[in-house]
C-alpha positions as CSV (number, residue, x, y, z in Angstrom):
1,M,212.9,336.7,129.2
2,G,213.7,336.9,132.8
3,L,216.3,339.4,134.0
4,A,217.3,340.3,130.5
5,G,213.7,341.3,129.8
6,L,213.6,343.5,132.9
7,W,216.8,345.3,131.8
8,L,215.5,345.6,128.3
9,G,212.2,347.1,129.5
10,L,214.0,349.6,131.8
11,T,216.4,350.6,129.0
12,A,213.5,351.1,126.6
13,S,211.6,353.2,129.1
14,L,214.7,355.3,129.8
15,I,215.3,356.0,126.1
16,Y,211.6,356.9,125.6
17,C,211.7,359.3,128.6
18,A,214.9,360.9,127.4
19,A,213.6,361.3,123.9
20,L,210.3,362.8,125.1
21,G,212.0,365.2,127.4
22,T,214.4,366.3,124.7
23,Y,211.6,366.8,122.3
24,I,209.6,368.9,124.8
25,C,212.7,371.1,125.6
26,L,213.4,371.7,121.9
27,R,209.9,372.5,120.9
28,T,209.1,374.9,123.7
29,D,208.9,378.5,122.9
30,W,211.0,379.7,125.9
31,N,210.5,383.4,125.1
32,R,206.7,382.9,125.3
33,E,207.1,381.0,128.6
34,V,209.1,383.9,130.1
35,V,206.4,386.3,129.1
36,K,203.8,384.1,130.7
37,V,205.8,383.9,133.9
38,M,206.3,387.7,134.0
39,M,202.5,388.2,133.6
40,R,201.8,385.7,136.4
41,V,204.3,387.5,138.7
42,A,202.8,390.9,137.9
43,K,199.3,389.5,138.6
44,E,200.4,388.2,142.0
45,E,202.2,391.5,142.8
46,S,199.0,393.4,142.0
47,K,197.1,391.3,144.5
48,G,199.3,392.6,147.2
49,Y,200.9,389.2,148.1
50,G,204.4,390.6,147.7
51,G,206.8,390.1,144.9
52,V,209.4,387.6,144.0
53,E,212.6,388.4,145.8
54,T,216.0,387.4,144.4
55,A,219.4,387.4,146.0
56,H,220.5,389.9,143.4
57,G,217.7,392.4,144.1
58,L,216.4,392.3,140.5
């Protein structure tokens, strides 16, 4: 197939990666992920390593 085969393979892999990424983003329970991150941050703060600082002071 030559060069056309290379381009076809690259295009197919790009479409596959885009579809998989979209599927993962749409199926993720973002509220649950936020809770998990908040629990992780609280755990690190309780260890005395310091907190997460933001530019807004939140």
